[in-house]
C-alpha positions, 0 to 999 in steps of 0.5 A, a space after each residue: 350978143 350970143 350966137 346959137 349953134 345946134 350940135 348934131 351928136 348922136 352919141 352923147 353921155 351917158 353913151 361912151 362913143 368915141 366920136 362925141 368927146 370933141 363936143 363933150 370936152 368943148 361944152 364947158 368953153 363955148 359960152 366963153 366965146 359967146 356961143 350958146 349951144 343946143 345938142 341934138 343926141 339920140 335917146 340912150 335907150 336906142 343906142 348900142 354901146 357901153 355907158 358911163 354915168 360919170 361922163 354926165 359929170 363932165 357936162 355943164 349942168 345947164 346944157 340944153 339937150 334934145 333927145 332924138 328917137 331911132 328905130 329899135 334894133 330889135 326890129 331893124 336887125 331882122 333886116 340886117 340894119 344896125 347903123 345908128 345913123 340910118 335908124 335915127 335919120 328920119 327922127 332927126 329930120 322930123 324933130 329938127 325941122 320942128 325945132 328950126 321952124 320955131 327957133 332961130 339958130 346961126 349955125 348947125 355943127 355936125 360932130 359925129 362919125 354917123 356919116 349918113 346924117 350929114 346929108 341933113 345939113 344940105 337939106 336944112 341949108 336949103 330949107 332954112 338958110 342955116 350954114 353948117 359945119 362938118 367935123 370929119 373925125 374919120 374918112 367917110 367914103 374912101 377906097 382903102 379896102 378896094 385893094 384888099 381881098 374880100 375876106 379882109 374887108 369889113 362886114 357889109 363893106 359892099 353896101 356901106 361903100 356904095 351908100 357912102 359914095 352916093 351920100 357924101 357928095 350930097 353932104 358936101 354940096 353946100 357945106 360952109 366949113 370943114 373941120 378935120 383931124 388930119 390935113 389929109 382928110 381935107 386934102 382928099 375932100 378938096 380934090 373930090 369936090 373942087 367947089 370947096 376952097 382951102 379957106 373953108 378947110 381947117 385941121 383941128 385935132 382932138 384935145 384932152 381934158 385935164 378935168 377928166 383925170 380929176 373926175 377919175 381921182 375924185 370918184 374913186 373909179 376902179 378898173 378890173 382888168 389887172 391889179 397893179 403889182 411890182 411883179 408885173 409890167 403892165 403895158 396897156 392899149 385901149 382902142 380898136 384893133 383891125 386888119 389895117 393894124 397888122 403890121 404894127 401888131 406884128 412888130 409889137 408881138 415880135 418885140 415881146 418874143 425877141 425880148 423874151 429870147 434876149 432878156 427873159 428875166 426882164 420880159 417874163 414880167 411883161 403883160 400886154 393888155 388890149 382893151 376895147 378892140 372892137 366896136 361890136 356890142 357887148 356880148 358879140 365881140 370877138 377877139 382880134 389880138 389873141 389869135 395873133 399872140 397865139 400864132 407868135 407863141 406868146 399868148 400867156 403874156 397877152 390879155 385881150 378884153 375886146 368889149 369897150 369899157 366905160 370911159 373913166 374906167 379906161 382912164 383909170 387903166 391908163 393911170 394904173 399902167 406902167 407903160 402905155 401903147 398906141 398902135 397905128 394903121 398902115 394908112 399914113 393918114 390915120 391919127 389917134 384921137 386918144 393921143 393927148 389923153 394918153 399923154 396927160 396920164 403921164 406914163 412912158 408912151 410907146 407908139 408904133 405908127 406909119 412913118 408918114 403919120 403926124 403922130 411921130 412928130 407930135 410925140 417927139 415934140 412933146 417928149 412923151 415917149 418913143 415912136 417906132 415908124 414902119 412902112 416898108 414891108 419886110 422890116 418887121 423883125 428889125 423894128 421888133 428888135 428895136 422895140 424890144 430894146 426900148 422896152 428893156 431900157 424902160 422896164 429897168 427904169 420903172 416907175 418913171 414919168 417922161 419929162 413932158 414939153 408942156 409948151 407943146 401940150 397946152 395947144 392941145 388942151 380942150 379950151 384951146 381946141 374949143 377956141 379954134 372951133 369957134 373961129 371956124 364957126 365965126 368964119 362960117 356965119 360971116 361968109 354966109 351973111 
């Protein structure tokens, strides 16, 4: 007999939101484990973000989707409100209340970084008696920026921090289980909320879908950022770049500068491409990387495209690249959800991550490339020289694909990650019975 889960995922195809990929990749497999899904997603016309129509090809045709309205930003931005969570909160409350009054669900699953919506789980649990599971893809309330000067804090940090500090305890009050992409996220929440037991906490990283690469190849989708050429070595990073990544970026820029000084005939061919470095809506994005490159005196070797590209164009970029780059935060708990799609592109992967990050072990086990660990300030020049040596050796070997240790890749594919989620779902409804 099938059990039913209502999935709360405001970002959903055709919207290209980073926080919807767990759900998108899992939908083809839930039914294999006797779970019937309904997705409650915000109507795309109310979402600020890039779109990719090809994303809809990866969704099973019989997926039931309930579209939720939101307050339009053309009105709310007059009051400084752009948050999709806050704009859609009332509409989620109204629409899902109506749905739950007429239809039975065994579980509600929140898989989103639109965190204020999570308080509805506590409300629906009390009103309808339905257990809920929360997927913590990022930290919600955290004091990371409290130790940073005001000028380095994100816009509206004061308001967001205090709102998060108030709302998070409400969402956690009656949560049946937590899924997190990092052990550290679960550890923090357990320390903060003693009623949450260790058995309720589960670490499930983002997986990767080989089918996505098949869609890229079959559709013939192209990217316009660069033209693959034997005259250039195209190194690609696709993802956010912010102030927490300064140390990694300094090492990277220093490595290019060091390489140009030591092996100019090799490094003059290098082109660093940074794609989608900001979450700002299209037309409002500001460069985050180019100022750093200019300060290092290597701007002619660095190209930044700060706006997010459609998802499948980004995958095409990975396939067209010679070398892939992934950079981390100075927060050791930071994990990169893009790791396994990068690995499936089968290109040499250079990672610059905090020395205590779990990414280091994953890349080593899979044999996907090389990881430069940072942590102690003052060693940037030494690490930059080391990075330059790695790149020099790789460039001379191109093109090549790393011999992946597939036994370490398979546990991170979408089907396996869905099975892990389902075990959490089953545990949650059993504990609530």
